[in-house]
TINUMI-437858 format. One record per residue (C-alpha): x, y, z; residue number from 1; residue in one letter. Coordinates in pm, 1 decimal, always signed. Layout:
BEGIN
(site (X,Y,Z),NUM,"a"),
...
***
This chain:
BEGIN
(site (+9010.2,+9835.7,+9209.0),1,"m"),
(site (+9364.9,+9960.0,+9123.0),2,"k"),
(site (+9555.1,+9998.0,+9471.3),3,"e"),
(site (+9899.3,+9950.7,+9390.4),4,"l"),
(site (+10097.8,+9951.1,+9062.8),5,"e"),
(site (+10448.7,+9803.7,+9033.7),6,"k"),
(site (+10733.0,+9712.7,+8801.4),7,"i"),
(site (+10807.8,+9335.9,+8853.5),8,"a"),
(site (+11127.0,+9199.0,+8724.5),9,"s"),
(site (+11215.2,+8836.4,+8588.3),10,"f"),
(site (+11561.4,+8773.6,+8528.2),11,"e"),
(site (+11612.2,+9161.2,+8480.7),12,"g"),
(site (+11315.7,+9209.7,+8249.1),13,"k"),
(site (+11032.0,+9430.7,+8340.5),14,"q"),
(site (+10684.9,+9310.8,+8378.2),15,"i"),
(site (+10408.7,+9573.3,+8474.7),16,"r"),
(site (+10154.7,+9452.8,+8749.3),17,"k"),
(site (+9833.9,+9583.4,+8941.6),18,"i"),
(site (+9728.6,+9478.8,+9265.5),19,"w"),
(site (+9338.4,+9407.4,+9291.9),20,"d"),
(site (+9252.6,+9500.6,+9652.1),21,"k"),
(site (+8909.9,+9361.1,+9668.8),22,"k"),
(site (+8992.6,+9027.7,+9483.8),23,"a"),
(site (+9333.3,+9017.5,+9647.3),24,"e"),
(site (+9521.8,+8921.2,+9352.6),25,"k"),
(site (+9775.5,+9072.9,+9096.0),26,"w"),
(site (+9664.5,+9151.2,+8721.1),27,"w"),
(site (+9994.4,+9117.3,+8499.6),28,"f"),
(site (+10074.1,+9273.1,+8161.0),29,"s"),
(site (+10031.1,+9021.4,+7910.7),30,"v"),
(site (+10259.9,+9175.3,+7645.0),31,"i"),
(site (+10541.9,+9190.8,+7878.2),32,"d"),
(site (+10505.8,+8833.5,+7992.7),33,"v"),
(site (+10489.6,+8726.6,+7598.1),34,"v"),
(site (+10773.1,+8941.2,+7536.6),35,"a"),
(site (+10998.7,+8720.1,+7796.4),36,"i"),
(site (+10867.8,+8387.2,+7688.0),37,"l"),
(site (+10836.4,+8412.2,+7325.3),38,"s"),
(site (+11189.4,+8571.2,+7265.9),39,"c"),
(site (+11032.9,+8734.5,+6976.1),40,"s"),
(site (+11183.3,+9054.8,+6826.9),41,"s"),
(site (+10800.8,+9181.5,+6762.1),42,"i"),
(site (+10619.0,+9051.8,+7074.1),43,"p"),
(site (+10295.4,+9268.5,+6988.2),44,"k"),
(site (+10268.6,+9078.4,+6660.1),45,"r"),
(site (+10322.4,+8742.4,+6858.9),46,"y"),
(site (+10068.2,+8829.6,+7098.9),47,"w"),
(site (+9821.3,+8950.1,+6843.5),48,"a"),
(site (+9854.5,+8623.4,+6643.4),49,"d"),
(site (+9822.7,+8401.1,+6960.6),50,"l"),
(site (+9518.1,+8584.9,+7080.2),51,"k"),
(site (+9350.8,+8546.4,+6758.4),52,"d"),
(site (+9422.2,+8173.7,+6771.2),53,"g"),
(site (+9287.2,+8156.5,+7121.8),54,"l"),
(site (+8966.7,+8323.6,+7028.1),55,"k"),
(site (+8912.3,+8096.3,+6755.4),56,"q"),
(site (+8964.7,+7799.2,+6949.7),57,"e"),
(site (+8689.8,+7943.7,+7187.1),58,"g"),
(site (+8969.7,+7918.0,+7465.7),59,"s"),
(site (+8865.9,+7988.9,+7840.6),60,"e"),
(site (+9221.7,+8167.3,+7852.9),61,"v"),
(site (+9101.9,+8439.5,+7582.6),62,"y"),
(site (+8759.6,+8490.0,+7773.6),63,"a"),
(site (+8965.6,+8572.7,+8087.5),64,"k"),
(site (+9194.3,+8856.5,+7937.9),65,"i"),
(site (+9082.9,+9202.9,+8064.9),66,"v"),
(site (+9210.6,+9522.5,+7963.1),67,"r"),
(site (+9332.5,+9774.5,+8241.5),68,"l"),
(site (+9530.3,+10099.6,+8212.4),69,"k"),
(site (+9885.9,+10053.7,+8262.3),70,"m"),
(site (+10200.5,+10323.1,+8273.0),71,"m"),
(site (+10357.8,+10283.2,+7925.2),72,"a"),
(site (+10721.8,+10346.4,+7845.7),73,"s"),
(site (+10634.2,+10712.6,+7746.4),74,"d"),
(site (+10519.1,+10769.7,+8083.9),75,"g"),
(site (+10140.8,+10786.1,+7974.7),76,"k"),
(site (+9874.7,+10538.3,+8100.4),77,"e"),
(site (+9690.1,+10310.4,+7828.7),78,"r"),
(site (+9475.3,+10018.1,+7814.2),79,"e"),
(site (+9659.4,+9690.5,+7781.3),80,"t"),
(site (+9582.3,+9334.5,+7790.9),81,"d"),
(site (+9624.0,+9187.6,+8156.1),82,"v"),
(site (+9577.6,+8854.1,+8301.1),83,"a"),
(site (+9577.3,+8707.3,+8664.7),84,"d"),
(site (+9811.2,+8448.0,+8798.7),85,"t"),
(site (+9581.0,+8144.7,+8724.6),86,"e"),
(site (+9527.8,+8286.9,+8348.4),87,"t"),
(site (+9885.1,+8335.1,+8292.8),88,"l"),
(site (+9992.5,+7977.8,+8411.5),89,"f"),
(site (+9728.6,+7859.3,+8134.4),90,"r"),
(site (+9850.6,+8091.8,+7881.0),91,"l"),
(site (+10236.6,+7992.7,+7932.6),92,"i"),
(site (+10109.2,+7642.9,+7800.4),93,"q"),
(site (+10068.2,+7797.9,+7463.3),94,"s"),
(site (+10398.4,+7929.4,+7439.7),95,"i"),
(site (+10708.1,+7712.5,+7379.9),96,"p"),
(site (+10981.2,+7850.1,+7589.7),97,"s"),
(site (+11274.4,+7717.6,+7800.3),98,"p"),
(site (+11168.5,+8010.6,+8052.9),99,"n"),
(site (+10799.4,+7849.9,+8106.1),100,"a"),
(site (+10893.4,+7648.9,+8414.8),101,"e"),
(site (+11101.4,+7917.1,+8596.1),102,"p"),
(site (+10837.3,+8185.8,+8527.6),103,"f"),
(site (+10573.8,+7981.6,+8701.8),104,"k"),
(site (+10788.9,+7965.1,+9000.1),105,"l"),
(site (+10811.3,+8325.2,+8990.4),106,"w"),
(site (+10448.6,+8385.6,+8939.3),107,"l"),
(site (+10375.6,+8162.3,+9245.4),108,"a"),
(site (+10608.9,+8348.4,+9447.2),109,"k"),
(site (+10497.3,+8707.3,+9361.6),110,"v"),
(site (+10142.1,+8598.5,+9412.8),111,"g"),
(site (+10189.0,+8441.5,+9757.7),112,"y"),
(site (+10412.8,+8716.8,+9897.0),113,"e"),
(site (+10155.2,+9015.6,+9833.7),114,"r"),
(site (+9871.0,+8806.1,+9972.3),115,"v"),
(site (+10091.1,+8744.3,+10283.6),116,"e"),
(site (+10162.4,+9099.7,+10292.0),117,"e"),
(site (+9806.4,+9167.1,+10278.5),118,"t"),
(site (+9717.6,+8979.7,+10604.7),119,"i"),
(site (+10058.5,+9081.0,+10778.2),120,"d"),
(site (+10194.2,+9441.6,+10662.4),121,"p"),
(site (+10512.8,+9395.3,+10849.7),122,"e"),
(site (+10621.7,+9136.4,+10611.9),123,"r"),
(site (+10604.0,+9423.7,+10322.9),124,"a"),
(site (+10822.5,+9655.0,+10532.7),125,"i"),
(site (+11062.5,+9370.5,+10626.8),126,"n"),
(site (+11106.3,+9293.3,+10258.3),127,"r"),
(site (+11167.6,+9659.7,+10173.1),128,"a"),
(site (+11415.5,+9667.9,+10452.4),129,"l"),
(site (+11624.6,+9389.3,+10316.1),130,"h"),
(site (+11584.0,+9499.6,+9966.1),131,"t"),
(site (+11728.0,+9845.0,+10050.0),132,"y"),
(site (+12021.3,+9693.4,+10246.8),133,"l"),
(site (+12086.0,+9481.1,+9955.7),134,"k"),
(site (+12119.1,+9770.5,+9721.6),135,"k"),
(site (+12377.6,+9923.8,+9983.7),136,"g"),
(site (+12182.6,+10199.8,+10151.6),137,"y"),
(site (+12292.3,+10299.5,+10506.0),138,"e"),
(site (+12025.2,+10169.3,+10799.5),139,"k"),
(site (+11977.1,+10513.7,+10887.6),140,"n"),
(site (+11864.6,+10623.8,+10559.9),141,"w"),
(site (+11656.8,+10315.7,+10511.4),142,"i"),
(site (+11460.8,+10384.7,+10847.0),143,"n"),
(site (+11379.5,+10747.5,+10709.2),144,"q"),
(site (+11272.1,+10613.1,+10397.8),145,"r"),
(site (+11020.2,+10352.1,+10537.0),146,"l"),
(site (+10906.9,+10629.9,+10775.0),147,"k"),
(site (+10807.4,+10827.0,+10455.1),148,"s"),
(site (+10643.2,+10542.0,+10295.3),149,"i"),
(site (+10393.5,+10532.4,+10614.1),150,"e"),
(site (+10377.6,+10916.0,+10598.0),151,"i"),
(site (+10295.8,+10936.0,+10211.8),152,"r"),
(site (+10035.3,+10650.4,+10259.2),153,"k"),
(site (+9857.6,+10875.0,+10542.8),154,"d"),
(site (+9843.5,+11139.7,+10320.5),155,"l"),
(site (+9701.1,+10975.5,+10038.6),156,"t"),
(site (+9445.5,+10809.0,+10253.3),157,"d"),
(site (+9351.3,+11158.1,+10334.5),158,"e"),
(site (+9323.1,+11268.0,+10003.7),159,"w"),
(site (+9116.9,+10979.3,+9921.1),160,"e"),
(site (+8855.5,+11067.0,+10170.9),161,"k"),
(site (+8839.8,+11425.2,+10049.3),162,"g"),
(site (+8760.5,+11304.4,+9677.2),163,"g"),
(site (+9097.7,+11346.6,+9520.2),164,"v"),
(site (+9138.5,+11119.7,+9199.3),165,"k"),
(site (+9444.2,+10906.1,+9206.3),166,"k"),
(site (+9679.5,+10963.7,+8899.3),167,"g"),
(site (+9678.0,+11312.9,+8776.5),168,"n"),
(site (+9538.9,+11491.6,+9066.9),169,"e"),
(site (+9781.7,+11313.2,+9305.2),170,"y"),
(site (+10053.7,+11413.1,+9090.1),171,"a"),
(site (+9930.0,+11782.6,+9112.6),172,"i"),
(site (+9890.5,+11807.0,+9470.0),173,"l"),
(site (+10265.0,+11632.5,+9502.5),174,"t"),
(site (+10399.7,+11894.2,+9269.1),175,"d"),
(site (+10234.0,+12173.2,+9489.8),176,"d"),
(site (+10387.6,+12025.6,+9822.7),177,"i"),
(site (+10725.6,+11971.5,+9632.6),178,"t"),
(site (+10727.4,+12339.1,+9515.9),179,"f"),
(site (+10651.5,+12495.6,+9828.4),180,"a"),
(site (+10928.6,+12300.8,+10013.1),181,"w"),
(site (+11166.7,+12258.1,+9769.4),182,"a"),
(site (+11115.1,+12547.9,+9532.4),183,"g"),
(site (+11082.3,+12346.9,+9216.8),184,"m"),
(site (+10855.7,+12090.2,+9101.9),185,"t"),
(site (+10896.3,+11691.2,+9108.1),186,"t"),
(site (+11027.4,+11703.7,+8758.8),187,"r"),
(site (+11257.8,+11979.1,+8824.7),188,"k"),
(site (+11378.5,+11806.2,+9112.9),189,"y"),
(site (+11478.1,+11470.2,+8939.2),190,"k"),
(site (+11624.9,+11678.1,+8646.4),191,"d"),
(site (+11839.0,+11844.7,+8916.3),192,"f"),
(site (+11952.9,+11517.0,+9055.6),193,"k"),
(site (+12016.5,+11385.3,+8695.8),194,"n"),
(site (+11756.3,+11130.4,+8718.3),195,"l"),
(site (+11503.2,+10982.2,+8467.9),196,"k"),
(site (+11276.7,+10701.1,+8557.9),197,"k"),
(site (+11426.0,+10647.3,+8913.5),198,"e"),
(site (+11256.1,+10710.8,+9232.5),199,"n"),
(site (+11316.1,+11056.8,+9352.9),200,"l"),
(site (+11286.8,+10960.5,+9722.0),201,"r"),
(site (+11534.5,+10684.9,+9679.4),202,"d"),
(site (+11785.5,+10947.9,+9591.5),203,"n"),
(site (+11718.8,+11174.4,+9848.4),204,"m"),
(site (+11960.7,+11250.8,+10133.6),205,"t"),
(site (+11844.8,+11198.5,+10493.5),206,"n"),
(site (+11764.4,+11581.5,+10536.0),207,"l"),
(site (+11563.8,+11578.2,+10206.8),208,"e"),
(site (+11363.0,+11308.3,+10339.6),209,"l"),
(site (+11304.7,+11451.9,+10663.9),210,"v"),
(site (+11192.9,+11776.8,+10497.6),211,"l"),
(site (+10963.6,+11578.2,+10259.0),212,"t"),
(site (+10794.1,+11406.5,+10555.2),213,"m"),
(site (+10729.5,+11730.2,+10741.9),214,"l"),
(site (+10578.0,+11896.4,+10416.6),215,"a"),
(site (+10345.2,+11556.3,+10390.6),216,"e"),
(site (+10267.7,+11545.1,+10762.0),217,"t"),
(site (+10189.3,+11911.5,+10787.1),218,"a"),
(site (+9938.1,+11897.5,+10460.1),219,"t"),
(site (+9784.7,+11563.8,+10625.9),220,"t"),
(site (+9705.2,+11727.8,+10958.4),221,"e"),
(site (+9583.2,+12078.7,+10799.7),222,"i"),
(site (+9358.5,+11857.7,+10577.9),223,"s"),
(site (+9221.7,+11652.3,+10873.0),224,"k"),
(site (+9118.6,+11977.1,+11021.9),225,"e"),
(site (+8982.3,+12165.2,+10744.9),226,"e"),
(site (+8812.2,+11857.5,+10541.3),227,"k"),
(site (+8861.8,+11994.2,+10190.7),228,"p"),
(site (+8611.7,+11832.3,+9923.3),229,"q"),
(site (+8736.4,+11999.5,+9599.1),230,"q"),
(site (+9078.1,+11993.6,+9430.8),231,"l"),
(site (+9138.8,+12363.1,+9452.5),232,"p"),
(site (+9098.9,+12334.7,+9796.3),233,"e"),
(site (+9351.9,+12063.6,+9829.6),234,"h"),
(site (+9580.5,+12245.1,+9634.1),235,"r"),
(site (+9582.0,+12540.9,+9864.8),236,"k"),
(site (+9616.8,+12296.9,+10174.3),237,"i"),
(site (+9911.3,+12107.8,+10000.0),238,"a"),
(site (+10091.3,+12457.7,+9946.1),239,"k"),
(site (+10033.1,+12559.4,+10306.5),240,"r"),
(site (+10174.2,+12225.2,+10412.9),241,"g"),
(site (+10465.2,+12241.0,+10171.6),242,"g"),
(site (+10554.0,+12573.4,+10286.3),243,"s"),
(site (+10598.5,+12459.6,+10680.2),244,"v"),
(site (+10900.7,+12252.1,+10536.3),245,"a"),
(site (+10989.6,+12523.3,+10273.0),246,"g"),
(site (+11049.3,+12751.6,+10615.9),247,"n"),
(site (+11216.6,+12509.5,+10799.9),248,"a"),
(site (+11465.7,+12449.5,+10477.5),249,"r"),
(site (+11548.0,+12819.5,+10473.0),250,"k"),
(site (+11584.1,+12844.0,+10823.8),251,"q"),
(site (+11826.5,+12548.8,+10814.4),252,"i"),
(site (+12020.7,+12692.9,+10530.0),253,"e"),
(site (+12053.7,+13014.6,+10700.0),254,"k"),
(site (+12221.1,+12843.6,+11018.5),255,"e"),
(site (+12446.2,+12603.8,+10822.1),256,"t"),
(site (+12545.7,+12818.2,+10527.1),257,"k"),
(site (+12456.9,+12508.4,+10313.3),258,"k"),
(site (+12214.4,+12431.6,+10047.7),259,"k"),
(site (+11968.9,+12144.1,+10176.9),260,"v"),
(site (+11874.3,+12009.1,+9839.0),261,"i"),
(site (+12158.6,+11840.1,+9685.7),262,"q"),
(site (+12235.1,+11730.1,+9332.1),263,"s"),
(site (+12362.3,+11391.8,+9455.5),264,"s"),
(site (+12183.9,+11098.7,+9383.2),265,"n"),
(site (+12222.8,+10704.5,+9471.4),266,"n"),
(site (+12270.3,+10573.2,+9111.1),267,"r"),
(site (+12606.8,+10431.4,+9220.5),268,"g"),
(site (+12419.2,+10193.0,+9436.9),269,"l"),
(site (+12294.1,+9830.7,+9341.2),270,"k"),
(site (+11954.5,+9986.7,+9210.7),271,"i"),
***
């Protein structure tokens, strides 16, 4: 069910959400919403008390709360209470807050945009384009970044066909590709750029993005030809695909006498 997980933002505060492809709706982290609306210093306790009250009342809202795994602040996935947009609208009525009405409008906007993007993916591309422009990225870089998203999607589609499990196995294969072309794991690469939770690709140079795309494209094409079904087979292909870009990186460095991988990042932009 979990096609896409993102961090949304309401007035600068984070709300975790997951897109349910089958039902075509978002699931939102209830505790994140409660933290914003209640303004409580202990939102977990506030939600626990509110949940008990809803349960005792036999509220329909309580019955529609489900639990799904979401990424916690420590980087680990843990089960948490989530609710869809309709249920959150009802839950909001139980929390006296000056943010209630603006939050309703925000929820409606988020839900509408995602459904529209499902019908017409070009909307998602255009929204990403405008977001990067607002952050101050150059157009040439943005074009490369959007293309890298498309290439990454092709690769993960191929992995899914080959039985690769989302989450840990995707991370393992991504590390294999990254190490094969860049000479370091994804975490080491982020450390080199002095990044923590920031997106690595959003902080790459044009050349770094191009080589990342080459590595993933090569991996996808090899996988299509050989059709691996087990993780060890996928790992061998990931390393081979990454090595294609790794060889290109070494040749570029030989010709230019410059290192391709840069420690610079884009944290100075409006990210």
